[in-house]
N, C-alpha and C positions, 0 to 999 in steps of 0.2 A: 345459146352459150352453154347451158347445162347439158344439152344433148351431146355436145362435142366433147365434154369432159370425160364421159364414161369410157369410150374406147381408149383415150390416152391413159387413163388410170389403169385399165386392164392391160394395156401394152407394157406400162411400167411395172406392173405386178409380175407379168410373165418374164420380163427381162430380169427383174430382181430374183425370181425363183431360179432362172437359168444360171445366173451368176452364183447363186448359193450352191446349186448342184455341181457346177464346174469347180468351185472352191472345195467342195466336199470330196470330189473325185481326186483333185490334185493333192489334198491332204492325205487321202487314203493311200495313194500311190507312194507318196513321200514316206508315210509311216511304214508301209510294207518294205521299202528299200532300206530304211533305217533299221527295222527289225532284223532283216536278213543280214545286214552288215554287222550288227551287234552279235548275232549268233555265230557268224563266221569268225569274228575277232575273238570271242570267248573260246571257241573251239581251238583256234590256233594258239591262243595263250595257254590253254591246258596242255597241248602237245609240247609246246616249248618249255614248259615248266620242268620237264625232265623227270617227273614222278612216275611216268609210265614208260616201259621199255619200247624203243622204236620198233621192235619186232611186232609188238601188239598194237601200239598206238599209230593211227593213221590220220594225217591232217587233211585239210580241204584240198590241197594240191595233190596229195596221194590219191584221194578218192576221185578227183577229176581225171588224173592219168589212168586210173583203173577203169573208169567208165568210158573214156573217149580216146585213149591211146593204146594201140595194140603192140605188145612186146613180141618180137619175132620168136622168142623162146617160150612164150606162154601157151598153155594148153587150149585156151579159148580166146577168141577175138573180143575186142571191146564191144562190138555189136551183140555178140552172144551173151556177154556178161550183163549188158543193159537189158536185154530181153528177159533174162532170168529174174533180175531184181525188179524190173518194172511189172512183171507178171505177179510177183509176190506182193508188191505195193498195191496193185489193183485188187487183189483178193482182200487185203487189209482194209482198203477204202470201201469195198463193198460191205464188209462186216461192220465197219464204222458207220456206214449209212444206215444199216439196219438198226443199230443201237441208238443212233441219233433220232431217227424218225419215231421209233417206239418210245424212247425216253421222253422226247418233247411232247408227243401226243398224250402220254399218260400224265405228264406234268401239267399240261394245259387243262385236261379234263378234271384232274384233281383240284386244281386251283379254282376252276369254275364251280365245282361242287362245294368246295370249302366256303366260297364266297356266298353261294346261294343258301347253304344250310350250315349253321354252326353245330348242329347235332352230328352231321357227317364229319365235320372237322374234328370235333372232340372225340369221335370214335376211331377215326383213321390216323390222325396226326401222331398220337403216342406210338402206334405201331410203326409208322414211317420213321420216327425219330429213333426208335429202338433198332430198326433195321439199318439206319444210317450209322449208328454207333458201332456196329459190328464190322470188323475188317472184311472186305469182300473176299480176300484170299481164303479166309477161314470158312466162309459159307459156300464158296465155289464148289467144293466136292458134293455138297448136298444139292446144289442147283444142277450140276452135271448128272447126278444120280437120278433126279426127277425128270430132266429134259432129254437125257441121253448124250453120251459122249460123241463129239464131232457133229452134232446136229445144228441146224440153223436156229432152233429154239434156244439152245444154250448160249449161242452168240447174242441173240436178241435179249435174253434175260440179263446176262452179265453186262453187256454194253449199255442197256437201258438203265440199270441200277446206277452206273457211274454218272450218267447224264441226268437222271431223274431229280435228285435232291437239290443240286444247285439251281437247276431250271425251275423247280417248283417254288423255291424260296424267292427267286427273282420275279416270277409271274405273279405270285401272291402279293409281293410288295407293290407291283405296278397296279394290280386291281384294287388294293386297299387305298390307293391315293386318288381314286376317282373324285372328281369335283362334286361336292355335296349339293351345291345349288342345282347343278345340271341333273343329278339323280332325283332331287325333289321335283324338278320341273317335269320330268318324265312321268313320275308317279301322279302328279297333279292332273296330267292329261290322260290318266287312266292306265298307264303302263305299269306292269308288275315288276318284280325283281329281275326276271329274266330279260324283259325289254330294257330296263335300265342298264343291265350288264352289257347287252349287245350294242346299245346305242351310245353309251357313255363310257363305261368302265373299260371294255376291251379296246376301243379306239384310243382312249387315253393311256392305256398300258402298253402301247406299241414300243416305246423306248425300252421298257423292261422286257418285252418279248424278244426284241432284237438282242438285248444284252444277254438274255438266257441262251439264245441260239448261238451267239458268238462264243460264250464261255463253254458251251456244250460241244463245240467242234473238237478242241483238243481232248476233252473228256471222252468223246465218242471214240476217238482214235486210241486212247489209252485203254478203254474198255475192250475194243476189238483186239488189241495186242494181247491183253490179259486172257481173253477168251480163246485166242489161238494158241497161246502158251499152255493153258490148262486143259483145253477141251479138244479143239479141232486138229492142232498140229500143223495147220496150214498158214499161208501168208507170212508176213515178216515176223510176227510174234512166235509162230511155230518153228520158223527156220533159224532164228537167231541162236537158239540153243544148239542146233546142229552145226552151224557155222563155228561157234565157239569150241565145241567138242572136237571138230575136225581141224582146228587152228587155221580156219579160213578167215583171217582177220580183215583182209581187204573186202571180202563179201559182207562181213559183219558191219564194218563201219559204213560202207556204201549203202547198205540197206537201211541202216538207221538214218543216214543223211538224207536219203530220198524221202522216207516217210516223214521225217521232221520238216523238210522243206515243203512238202505237199501240205502238211498240217498248217504251217505258217501261212502259206498262200491261201488256203481255204478260210482260215481265220480272218485274213485281211479282205477276202472277197465278201464275207458276211458283213464285216465292218463297213466296207465300201457301200454295199447294198443298204445297210442301216443308215449311213449318213445321207445317201441320195434320197431314200424314201422319206426320212424325217425332214430333210431340207425342203422337199416338195410339199410336205404337209404343214410346213411352218412350225415344226417341232424341233427339239434338240435333245442331245444326250444329257444335257444338264438337268433335264426334267426327272432323271432317275432319282 
């Protein structure tokens, strides 16, 4: 009797996990659709308010026609316009990826060091808080002077600063909520602080790690656009100023729309990965 119960329980557990994952995926897709719908509605409402000249303001339908409908009198086809703007967006996403990876890596390393050593935390945290309180635009010239204008290093530093501090706060919060009984159990069996961190604190901090990654996606894109505007002159951030100066408002709105849409999609992809992983591990976002 007892021998036949195990497989049935295991099957039920797998089925329950699968249902949880499917539910998470469904909710993630629904949230993504709702988010995009809200953004489009707010955009259209702004255009219809009449506070911006129709010559300057372009709505969702205007951008759609610009990207996918070729006017016989236009200088460029819709395909050529899409190629130009998608290439700019690809450069910005590459710069954002650099800032995201560097910023998240530094945040995780600092959070681990702060957790292992209060001396390191007391020595580094005041400097981090001071740096956080200074507007990035004001210290960007110094960063560019040290790293070089138009370099990948300047993109990495500026982008990572935008990502670093929110991610550091989230990861530190997750590590600080590690189960004390589990930590004590590891130490009773001879494990040190590092073993307790690896076996208990970091797995338990997964919801906070995912939250940090999710919040860092728009931050990384913002940092990339700022770095392009101030340093490289490439990508969407560098080209927006040129579009505005040349009164190319269709290109301006379309480029902003593309990078915003991609950012929303990436945010929801990370959120979907978060819900799926946490559902499979029997954890939830409510543990934050």
